[in-house]
C-alpha positions, 0 to 999 in steps of 0.5 A, a space after each residue: 567518518 569519526 568513531 564517535 559519529 559512527 557510534 552515535 549513528 549506530 545507537 540511534 538506529 538500534 534499540 530505540 528505532 526498533 521499539 518506538 512507534 510514531 503517534 498516529 499521523 495527522 490528516 496533513 501527514 497522511 497526505 504523504 502516505 500510501 501508494 497505489 499502482 493499477 495495471 489494465 488487463 492488456 498491460 499485464 504479463 498474463 491478462 490479470 487486472 492489478 491494483 495495489 496499496 502500500 498502507 504507509 503509516 501507523 494504521 492497524 495492520 491486523 487482518 481477518 476474513 469477514 465471512 459472508 452473511 445472510 441478514 433478516 429483513 429490516 437489519 441495519 448496518 452500523 457505520 463506525 468511526 475510529 477503526 484505523 487504530 484498533 489492536 484486534 478485531 474485538 478492540 472497541 477502544 476509540 470506536 464509535 457508531 456514527 450511524 446506520 444504513 439499511 443492510 442487504 439480504 446477503 453479503 460477500 466475504 472479504 479481507 478486512 484490514 485497515 482498508 478492506 482490499 478483496 472480496 470473494 468475487 474478485 472485487 479488489 481495492 487499493 487506497 491512497 489519501 490525497 491532498 485537498 482543500 481543507 475547506 472541503 472537510 466536513 464531519 457532518 458526513 456518515 462515512 469515512 473511506 474505509 467503511 465505504 470500502 467495506 460496504 462495497 466489498 460486502 455488496 458488489 461484484 464489479 469495480 464499476 458497480 462499487 464505484 457507483 455504490 460508494 459515490 451514491 452512498 457518500 452523496 446520500 449520507 455524507 462523506 466525512 473524511 479527508 481527500 481519498 483515492 481508491 483504485 478499484 479493480 475486478 477481472 475486467 477493469 480497474 478504476 481510479 476513484 477520488 473523493 472529497 467532502 462537500 465543505 464545512 457544515 454540509 452533508 454530501 460529497 464531490 467525487 470523480 472516477 476514471 477507468 484506466 485503459 486496458 493497455 495502460 498503467 496508472 498510479 496514485 501517490 497522495 496527490 489528486 490526478 484526475 483532470 478533465 471530466 467528460 460525463 458523456 464518456 462511459 469510462 468517466 463517472 462523477 458526482 452531480 455537483 462536480 462542476 457546480 460546487 467548484 464554481 460556487 466555491 470560486 475554484 473554477 470560473 466556468 470558462 477555463 478548462 475544468 480539471 478535477 485535481 486543480 479545482 478540488 486538490 488546489 495544488 500546483 501540479 498533479 504529481 510528485 516524485 513517486 508518480 513521476 518515477 513510476 510513470 517515467 520508468 514504465 514508458 521511458 520513450 515519452 521523455 517525461 520530466 519532473 519539472 513538467 506542470 502535468 504528466 499523463 494520467 496513465 501510460 502505456 508501458 513499454 514492457 508488460 507489467 506483472 505482480 513482480 514488477 509492482 512488488 519491485 516498485 514497492 521496494 523502490 528507494 531510487 538506489 543508483 538514480 539521482 534521487 538516491 538519498 544515500 548516494 553521498 554517504 561515502 567513507 573509506 572502507 574499514 581495514 582489518 588487523 590482517 590488511 596490509 598497511 597502505 603504501 605511500 600515496 595509496 588511497 583507501 577504497 571508498 564505499 557507502 557507509 554501512 550505517 547508511 540506509 534508505 529509510 534513515 530518520 530525521 536524527 540520522 540525517 541531521 548527523 550526516 548533514 552535520 558532518 557534511 552539509 547537504 549530504 542527504 536530501 530527504 527524498 520521499 521513497 516509495 518503500 518506507 519503514 512506517 508501512 503497516 502492510 502492503 498488497 499487490 492484488 491480481 484479479 484473473 478472469 480465467 480462474 475460479 474466483 476462489 483462486 483467481 483473486 490473489 493478494 501478494 501480501 506483506 507486513 511492515 516495510 515492503 522492501 524488507 518483508 516477504 510476500 505471502 499469497 492470500 486467495 479470495 477463497 480463504 476461510 481464515 488466516 493464522 491467529 497471529 494476523 489478527 493482532 496489530 503491531 503498531 501499539 506495542 511490541 507483541 510476539 503474538 503479532 504476525 507483523 512483529 515477526 517481520 518488523 523485528 528483523 527488518 528494524 535490526 537489519 537497518 542498524 548496518 544495512 550495508 553489511 546485511 542487505 544482500 543476505 536479507 534481500 536474498 531471503 525476500 526473493 527466496 519467498 517471492 520465487 517460492 510463491 510464484 513457482 508453486 502458484 501453477 500447482 495450487 491453481 491446477 489443484 483447485 480446478 481439479 477439486 472443483 471439477 471433481 466436486 462442484 457442490 458446496 461440500 467440494 467448495 468447502 474442501 477447496 477453501 480448506 486446502 487454500 487456507 492450509 496452504 497460506 497458513 503453511 506459507 505464512 508460517 515458513 516466512 515468520 520462522 525465517 524472519 525470526 531467525 534473521 532477527 536472532 542473527 542480527 541481534 547476535 551481530 549487534 551484540 558483537 558490534 557487527 
């Protein structure tokens, strides 16, 4: 590879890539965004139920804890639009109140981010926008999906209860968003819930939900996955119009087998590369084929799956597989001034280009392909650099809710950032978590503590990958190795004093532990960023 090309690649990957942010995605672009993996309690390594979410896109990454509330009789709850691109919890730019619904007497506390993901009762959710027929979208509806989630988090304890409530609210008040999938979990079960609007100018919704079998794993990656609907099955739920609307619109003739994904998604098949990769590697003996017309809705994994496994999938770039987009980016290994000259007929060692990385933008891919046509196939990886945040959530029935509900949380690219344990019993988060990272560079934003180093690392990923990933794994091991002590401490505290005062002490302990853990990771990533700046200044 020429020095000119290498210089061009390095320039394109450096400072502009660090500070420039994409404009908010259109609804069409959102259909190639988030990924969610669900694990039933008998499929997990420890009996926990798992749901998860990579929030891929320029969505708000600020996070806070909404406290529980007691509301006077007659209180109304506002339903707002425009929350996904706010910069702080008090930012009202672009936010409008679409309408109101009656508020309940008391609400639960929950983690509130772009998409709310865990409440104090161990109700958890992941999210993935799904492609669907544009004819279904209607802004007549009151609810966008993130507000459906928030209301369910405030009011519900179980996943089944949350699915029913969200469906009922959408049918009654109207759903105004594009197609969405929510993966809804509690300590006993996890559900895959898909919802669409009722059609242009109409108010209502069409939706279906299927419970993932306890010994199975499911996945949602922007394509509708629900197939046949048997409403006599207690593990399947759907809106009253699930069959009639499809027939009315001409998307189902009433004779062929009804499939939800086919009627309302309108796609050729209900999976993509991410669904295939995850399901096929969890159950390799099934011999699943990417060329197939349909895959199983969920699979029984051949090995038990834990939160570490889900986190590893979220780091996945298909390295070493036929889908690795960097597999053809090979160059002669640079030779230093002290290296012996090559002997006659001796060939240089061939290595992957140090500037090749799995998250190359369009400009970099174009440069590589200009040098060697077809060198890079622009395959959609599970890990993407435009991720705002990601969650791997465990719901654990054998532990008190305060510590049983556990989120392994990361900001920015899930392949490059450490995971921080957030417990359902937290009172608050460090102040820097309440500031977004997607509108501008801000040193007071927790997200930029990680994004700065992550972006700089991609300048010559081949040279710093091992160092960077060692830091990621250091904190993963720290979190999991310390977890039993944290759990034991909470149980002892509650046994010694189960009163409200004792509960408050538990809350303070967990809040302090998470703040210390988060602070350590942020300091480490800022140090890594300083080291990468130094290397960049030296030209690596």
